[in-house]
C-alpha positions in Angstrom: 0.1 -0.2 0.0 2.5 2.0 0.4 3.1 3.2 -2.9 -0.3 3.4 -3.7 -0.2 6.4 -0.5 2.7 8.1 -2.4 0.4 8.7 -5.3 -2.3 9.4 -3.7 -0.4 12.0 -1.4 1.6 13.7 -4.3 -1.9 13.9 -6.3 -3.6 15.6 -3.8 -1.0 17.8 -2.9 -0.8 19.0 -6.7 -4.8 18.8 -7.2 -4.8 21.7 -4.4 -1.7 23.7 -5.5 -3.1 23.3 -9.2 -7.0 24.7 -7.7 -5.2 27.8 -5.3 -6.1 26.4 -2.0 -2.0 25.4 -1.1 1.1 25.9 -2.4 3.4 22.5 -1.9 6.1 24.9 -1.0 5.4 25.9 2.8 7.0 29.0 2.6 5.6 30.2 -1.0 4.5 33.6 -1.6 0.4 34.1 -2.2 -2.0 36.7 -3.1 -3.7 38.0 -0.2 -6.8 35.7 -1.5 -4.7 32.5 -0.4 -4.1 31.7 -3.9 -0.7 30.8 -5.4 1.7 32.8 -6.8 2.8 31.8 -10.6 6.4 31.0 -9.5 7.2 31.5 -5.8 10.1 30.2 -4.8 10.8 26.4 -5.2 7.3 25.6 -5.4 7.4 24.5 -8.9 10.3 22.1 -7.6 8.4 21.1 -5.3 5.9 20.6 -7.8 8.0 18.5 -9.7 8.9 16.4 -6.7 5.4 15.3 -6.2 5.0 14.5 -10.4 8.3 12.1 -10.2 7.2 11.0 -6.9 3.8 9.7 -8.9 5.3 8.5 -12.2 8.3 6.1 -10.2 5.2 4.8 -8.0 3.3 4.3 -10.7 6.3 2.3 -12.3 6.9 0.2 -9.2 3.3 -0.7 -8.7 3.0 -1.8 -12.6 6.1 -4.0 -11.7 4.6 -5.6 -8.8 1.3 -6.0 -10.9 2.9 -7.6 -13.7 5.4 -9.7 -12.1 2.4 -11.4 -10.1 1.0 -12.1 -13.4 4.1 -13.6 -14.9 4.9 -16.1 -12.1 1.3 -17.4 -11.7 1.2 -18.0 -15.0 4.7 -19.6 -15.3 3.9 -21.8 -12.1 0.3 -22.7 -13.7 2.4 -24.0 -16.9 0.5 -21.5 -18.4 3.1 -19.3 -19.6 4.3 -19.5 -23.2 7.7 -19.9 -24.5 8.2 -18.8 -28.6 11.8 -19.6 -29.2 12.4 -17.9 -32.7 16.1 -16.9 -34.1 17.7 -14.2 -32.0 20.9 -12.7 -31.8 22.3 -13.6 -28.6 25.3 -11.1 -28.7 23.1 -8.3 -30.1 20.9 -9.3 -27.3 23.3 -9.2 -24.0 25.3 -6.2 -25.8 22.0 -3.9 -25.8 20.7 -4.6 -22.3 24.1 -3.9 -20.8 24.1 -0.8 -23.0 20.4 0.1 -21.9 21.2 -0.4 -18.0 24.9 0.7 -17.3 23.9 4.4 -17.3 21.9 3.6 -13.7 25.1 2.2 -12.1 27.9 4.0 -10.4 30.3 1.5 -11.0 31.4 -0.3 -14.5 28.7 -2.9 -16.2 31.0 -4.4 -19.0 30.3 -8.0 -21.2 32.9 -10.5 -21.9 31.4 -13.0 -24.6 33.7 -16.0 -24.9 34.4 -16.5 -29.5 32.6 -19.6 -29.6 29.0 -18.1 -28.6 27.1 -18.2 -31.8 25.5 -14.9 -32.5 22.3 -16.5 -34.0 20.7 -18.8 -31.5 17.2 -20.0 -31.5 15.8 -19.1 -27.5 12.8 -16.8 -26.6 14.1 -13.3 -26.5 11.5 -11.6 -24.8 12.5 -14.1 -21.6 16.2 -14.3 -21.8 16.0 -10.4 -21.9 13.7 -10.5 -19.1 15.8 -12.3 -16.9 19.4 -11.0 -17.8 17.7 -7.5 -17.1 16.3 -8.9 -13.6 19.8 -9.7 -13.2 21.7 -7.0 -14.1 19.4 -4.6 -12.5 19.7 -6.5 -8.9 23.3 -6.5 -9.4 23.0 -2.4 -9.8 21.1 -2.0 -6.6 23.9 -3.8 -4.6 26.9 -2.8 -6.2 28.6 0.6 -5.3 32.2 -0.5 -5.5 34.4 -2.5 -8.1 32.6 -3.3 -11.1 29.8 -5.8 -13.3 30.8 -8.1 -15.5 27.8 -10.0 -17.9 29.6 -13.2 -19.1 28.2 -15.2 -22.0 30.0 -18.7 -22.6 29.3 -22.5 -23.8 29.6 -25.2 -21.7 28.6 -29.0 -21.4 25.6 -30.2 -19.5 25.6 -32.8 -17.2 25.1 -35.5 -19.9 28.2 -34.2 -21.7 26.1 -34.1 -24.7 24.2 -31.3 -25.1 25.4 -28.1 -24.9 24.6 -24.9 -23.0 24.9 -21.4 -23.0 25.7 -19.9 -19.6 25.2 -16.4 -18.9 27.2 -15.1 -15.7 26.5 -11.7 -13.9 28.9 -10.8 -11.8 29.0 -8.2 -9.2 31.2 -6.9 -6.3 28.4 -6.0 -4.2 27.2 -6.5 -0.6 26.7 -10.2 -1.9 24.4 -12.7 0.1 24.8 -11.0 3.7 24.2 -14.6 5.1 21.2 -15.5 3.5 20.2 -19.0 2.3 20.4 -18.7 -1.6 17.7 -21.1 -2.4 15.8 -18.9 -0.2 15.8 -16.0 -2.1 14.3 -17.8 -5.2 11.2 -17.4 -2.9 9.0 -14.7 -3.4 9.3 -11.6 -1.5 12.5 -12.9 0.1 15.5 -9.9 0.4 19.0 -10.5 0.7 19.2 -6.9 2.5 20.0 -7.3 5.7 21.1 -3.9 6.6 19.4 -1.5 8.3 16.7 0.5 6.3 14.7 3.7 5.7 12.2 5.4 4.3 13.6 8.8 2.7 11.3 11.6 3.1 12.4 12.9 -0.7 15.4 12.0 -2.6 17.6 13.6 -5.6 15.1 11.7 -8.6 11.6 12.6 -6.5 10.7 9.1 -5.6 9.7 9.7 -2.1 9.3 6.5 0.0 11.9 4.2 -1.3 14.1 2.3 0.6 17.4 3.5 1.2 20.0 0.8 2.3 22.8 1.6 4.8 25.4 -1.1 5.0 26.7 -1.7 8.2 29.6 -2.6 7.4 30.7 -0.7 5.3 30.2 2.7 7.8 32.1 4.8 4.4 29.1 4.1 2.0 26.7 6.5 2.0 22.8 6.0 1.9 21.7 5.9 -1.2 18.5 5.8 -3.0 17.5 2.5 -4.8 14.7 1.1 -6.6 11.9 -1.0 -4.7 12.2 -4.7 -5.6 8.4 -6.5 -5.8 10.9 -9.1 -4.1 9.4 -11.7 -7.6 12.2 -11.6 -9.8 14.2 -14.0 -9.0 11.2 -16.5 -8.2 10.1 -15.7 -11.5 13.6 -16.1 -13.5 13.2 -19.4 -12.2 10.4 -20.3 -13.0 11.2 -18.7 -16.8 14.3 -20.2 -17.2 13.3 -23.8 -15.9 10.1 -23.6 -19.0 13.3 -22.8 -21.6 14.9 -26.1 -20.4 17.2 -24.2 -18.5 18.0 -23.3 -15.1 18.8 -20.2 -12.7 21.1 -20.0 -9.4 23.2 -17.9 -7.2 26.1 -17.9 -5.3 28.7 -16.0 -3.7 32.8 -16.0 -3.6 33.5 -14.6 -0.5 37.5 -14.5 -1.2 37.1 -12.9 -4.2 33.8 -10.4 -2.9 31.7 -11.4 -5.9 28.7 -12.7 -6.3 27.1 -14.5 -9.2 24.0 -14.9 -10.6 23.9 -17.7 -13.2 21.6 -18.6 -16.3 21.9 -21.5 -18.3 19.6 -23.0 -21.5 19.9 -25.2 -24.2 22.0 -24.0 -26.9 19.6 -24.4 -30.1 22.3 -23.2 -33.4 20.1 -21.3 -35.8 22.1 -22.0 -39.2 19.5 -20.6 -41.5 19.5 -16.4 -40.3 21.8 -14.5 -40.9 23.2 -11.7 -38.3 21.7 -8.1 -39.0 23.4 -5.2 -37.6 20.7 -3.0 -36.8 21.6 0.9 -36.9 20.6 2.3 -33.8 18.8 5.4 -33.9 20.4 7.5 -31.1 17.3 10.6 -31.6 13.8 10.4 -30.0 11.7 8.3 -32.5 9.2 11.4 -34.0 5.9 10.8 -36.2 6.1 12.8 -39.8 3.8 16.0 -38.7 0.5 16.2 -40.0 -0.7 13.0 -39.9 -4.8 12.4 -38.9 -4.9 9.4 -36.4 -8.4 8.5 -35.1 -8.2 7.2 -31.2 -11.0 4.8 -30.4 -11.5 4.1 -26.7 -14.5 4.1 -24.6 -12.0 5.5 -21.7 -12.0 9.2 -21.1 -9.0 9.6 -19.5 -7.2 7.1 -22.0 -8.5 9.3 -25.0 -7.3 12.5 -23.0 -3.4 10.7 -22.2 -3.2 9.3 -26.1 -4.8 12.9 -27.8 -1.6 14.8 -25.4 0.7 12.3 -26.3 0.1 12.4 -30.1 -0.5 16.0 -30.1 3.4 16.2 -28.9 4.1 15.2 -32.5 2.0 17.8 -34.2 -0.9 15.1 -35.3 -4.3 15.8 -35.9 -5.7 13.5 -33.5 -9.9 12.3 -33.8 -11.6 10.5 -31.4 -14.5 8.4 -30.5 -15.8 6.5 -27.9 -17.2 3.4 -29.2 -15.8 0.6 -31.5 -19.5 1.0 -33.4 -18.8 4.8 -34.7 -15.1 3.6 -36.6 -16.9 2.6 -39.8 -19.3 5.8 -39.9 -16.4 7.7 -39.3 -14.3 6.0 -41.9 -17.4 6.7 -44.2 -17.2 10.3 -44.0 -13.3 10.1 -44.7 -14.4 8.6 -47.3 -12.4 5.4 -46.9 -15.4 2.9 -46.8 -18.4 3.3 -49.2 -21.0 5.0 -47.8 -23.6 2.6 -49.8 -21.7 -0.3 -48.8 -21.3 0.8 -45.4 -25.7 1.2 -45.3 -26.2 -2.1 -46.6 -24.1 -3.4 -43.9 -26.5 -1.7 -41.1 -24.2 0.5 -40.5 -25.9 3.7 -39.9 -24.4 6.6 -41.7 -26.2 10.4 -41.4 -26.2 12.2 -44.2 -25.4 15.7 -42.3 -21.9 13.8 -40.9 -19.2 15.9 -40.0 -16.4 15.8 -42.9 -13.4 14.0 -41.7 -9.7 13.6 -43.4 -8.2 10.4 -44.5 -6.7 8.6 -41.4 -3.2 7.5 -41.5 -3.8 5.1 -38.8 -6.8 3.9 -36.0 -6.1 2.9 -32.4 -8.7 1.0 -31.3 -9.2 -0.7 -28.0 -10.6 -3.8 -27.4 -12.5 -4.3 -25.0 -15.1 -1.6 -25.0 -19.0 -1.8 -24.4 -20.8 -1.9 -27.5 -18.0 -3.3 -30.2 -15.0 -4.4 -29.5 -12.1 -3.4 -31.7 -11.5 -6.6 -33.1 -15.4 -6.8 -34.1 -15.0 -2.7 -35.4 -11.5 -3.7 -37.2 -13.1 -6.8 -39.0 -16.2 -5.0 -39.9 -14.1 -2.3 -40.9 -12.2 -4.2 -43.3 -15.2 -6.7 -44.5 -16.1 -2.9 -45.9 -13.2 -2.5 -47.7 -11.2 0.0 -45.9 -7.6 -0.5 -46.2 -6.4 2.6 -43.2 -3.6 0.2 -40.9 -5.2 -0.2 -37.3 -3.2 -0.4 -34.1 -5.0 -3.1 -31.3 -4.7 -1.2 -28.0 -5.1 -3.9 -24.9 -3.2 -5.1 -22.0 -4.0 -8.7 -23.0 -0.9 -9.8 -25.2 -0.3 -13.2 -25.1 0.7 -15.3 -28.2 -3.3 -16.1 -28.6 -4.2 -13.3 -28.3 -2.0 -11.7 -30.7 -3.2 -14.1 -33.2 -6.3 -13.2 -32.6 -5.8 -9.8 -33.9 -3.8 -10.6 -36.8 -7.1 -12.6 -37.9 -9.0 -9.3 -37.3 -7.1 -7.2 -39.5 -5.2 -5.4 -37.1 -1.5 -4.7 -38.4 0.3 -3.4 -35.0 -0.2 -4.1 -31.0 0.2 -1.2 -28.7 0.2 -3.0 -25.1 -1.5 -1.4 -21.9 0.4 0.3 -19.9 3.4 2.1 -22.2 4.8 5.5 -22.7 4.9 8.0 -25.2 7.7 6.6 -26.9 6.3 3.3 -27.6 3.1 5.0 -28.8 5.0 6.2 -31.5 7.2 3.4 -32.4 4.2 1.6 -32.5 3.0 3.6 -34.9 6.1 4.0 -37.0 6.0 0.4 -37.4 2.4 0.1 -39.8 2.7 3.6 -41.8 3.0 3.5 -44.9 7.0 4.0 -46.5 6.0 6.9 -48.2 4.4 8.6 -45.4 7.7 7.8 -43.6 9.9 8.5 -46.7 11.6 5.6 -47.0 12.3 4.1 -50.5 10.6 0.2 -50.6 14.3 -1.2 -52.0 15.8 -0.1 -49.8 14.4 -2.3 -46.6 13.1 -1.6 -43.4 13.5 1.9 -41.2 12.8 1.8 -37.6 11.8 -1.9 -37.6 8.7 -1.2 -39.9 6.8 -4.3 -40.4 5.7 -5.7 -44.1 2.2 -5.5 -44.4 1.8 -9.2 -44.8 4.2 -10.0 -41.9 2.0 -11.7 -39.1 2.0 -10.3 -35.4 4.3 -11.3 -32.6 5.4 -9.8 -29.2 8.0 -8.2 -31.4 5.2 -6.2 -32.7 4.7 -4.5 -29.6 5.4 -1.2 -29.0 8.9 -1.5 -26.9 11.2 -4.3 -27.3 11.9 -3.9 -23.7 11.0 -6.6 -21.2 8.3 -4.6 -19.3 6.5 -1.8 -19.8 7.1 1.4 -18.4 4.2 2.9 -16.0 0.8 3.1 -15.4 -1.7 0.1 -14.4 -1.9 -3.1 -16.5 -5.3 -4.1 -17.8 -7.5 -5.3 -20.1 
């Protein structure tokens, strides 16, 4: 309940401040009527800290919900492992590159020469396990270094080869904890003193601060709160992949090693591709017309405002049964054909621009996104549809693909993931891409099937928000 308290309390303070009944800064100057001045000394910083607290605690709640769902699915045998060609070297390198800025010590990778670039495994789950382990190492390591080492070793039967990924850190170690006990839900190796901070440099008020008892020279630092489910999930995933994970400690060397092994299945049919990493934030071409369909007014407002940041012309609808009529008004569905199918087409309907993309929620009151997309396709609409949903299992993706969706935007997501999902489905001419030049921004051919890699982001977990259908 602590993150919920932080979210509710920060939102309450912000609301009071914005309504003019209270300033978030105790010493802020006020007008005689008691309303805050626009820029009282410190008030903007206080408000920014409240916003940061809301976002950081939403991130934690999202991780907790997703972790609990993953653990429940894994333990019930319902979590699917989808093996596919993956560039193991690139996956490790990208994970290290993405997480290294969070660390106060060097984070490096060391991949043995005999490790093939292309293997067959579940890319999403491999990345999820490695990300979990590296994140844990970063939280516990203030001195020394963190190494992600990849090697090939023989299984106990001396016949099969295994991929072995070791995450080695010089952090606080297991602190006397039983390594196996740490694979139980909600168990932590932190045995030093813990206190709650009033605030922090990143605004993450209320996060646990760890003070290591045997190192008085190490200052208290704010660490991201842990759900206590990362290791149990990693073990469940690894075993579903035919492998395992374990923890060990070398007290003489002062290192802790997280070991992850899974069967090596070489992929000889796929050529490794070197994908240029675009450092700049992905951007939509200006002037696009996008229809956002969602029966939740808050979701509509958030999506509309995010898209307007990209100078996009945004139109909204409140239910799936409105889509066909709107596409008639935009000239993308023939009116006579729509009326023959029972679509109510008003003669004086507001004219609409030709839409470049339709973003549709899946679960709505009168007509869901799947039925709406199927109807639009049956009536001849060729505008790309993007499914907005919290349900992104392989079975769900097959359902969306059969209905005619060209992309999937998973809930929750951030603005960058929203933009990426749209870039993948926009026609090449709108992106300024020569079809003969190949793929840009990971855009898929219109004939390709949906997969988990067609989601808005390749990160193992979405950033913030509440997971919902």
